[in-house]
Structures are given as C-alpha cells and as structure tokens.
N, C-alpha and C positions, 0 to 999 in steps of 0.2 A: 341350348345353342352354345357352340364352342367358339370363342373369340380368337381372332388372328394372333393376339398377343400370346396365346398358349403355344404357338408353333415354335419349335426349336429351329426348324428349317422347312422349306418347301422345295420339293424336287420335281423336275419335269418328268413325264412318264418314262422317257428313255433312261434317265438317270435312276429313277426308281427301280426299273427292271434290272439295271446293272448292279445296283447297290441294295437289292431287296433284303438280303440277310442283315446288313448293317442297319437298315431302317428298322427292321423288326427288333433288333437288339436295342436300339434307342427307345423304342416303344416299351419294350420289356423293362427298361430302366425308368419308366414314368414320363417320358417325353412324347410329344405329339408331332407327327410329320404330315405335312400337306402334300398332295400330288396335283400338279398342274398339267394342263393339256392344251394343245393348239398354239397357234402363232401368238395369240394374246396372253398365253399363260394362265388361262382361266382355271381357278381351283375347282377340281372335280371330285376329290376324295380327301378324307381326313382319316389317318390311322392314329388311333388313340388307345391308351391303356383302358381295359375294361372298367377299372375302378372309376376313372374319370367320366366315362360315358354313362355308366350306371348311376353315378352320383348326380350328374347333370339331369338325367331323365326323371329322377325321383321328385 
C-alpha cells in the first residue's frame, strides 16, 4: 500500500488532464502523483514509478 506521505502532489482530474505530460515527467523522476475526483476530492488513482510499485508488491 502506498501512503499519502509519498505524494508530491494531488491533482484534480481536470488539472491532471491539462498537465498530463508534466505529471508523467514527475513520475519519471521518481515522484508519485495522486488524482482526485468529484466534489469531495476523493482520491481515485495513484500514478507511481514502476520501481516503487513493484518494490511495495514484493
């Protein structure tokens, strides 16, 4: 499980769509980005580097 403290930032889905390339670049540099959705800003996705996800799954 990935903890909130790993997030460099959380983007609303609209912001994420607008800044998709920048978000991918941050992930490429080892950072994690959360994507929120809805009026309450519920976290619906986490974009993380493969090394982090694979390490946590092991």
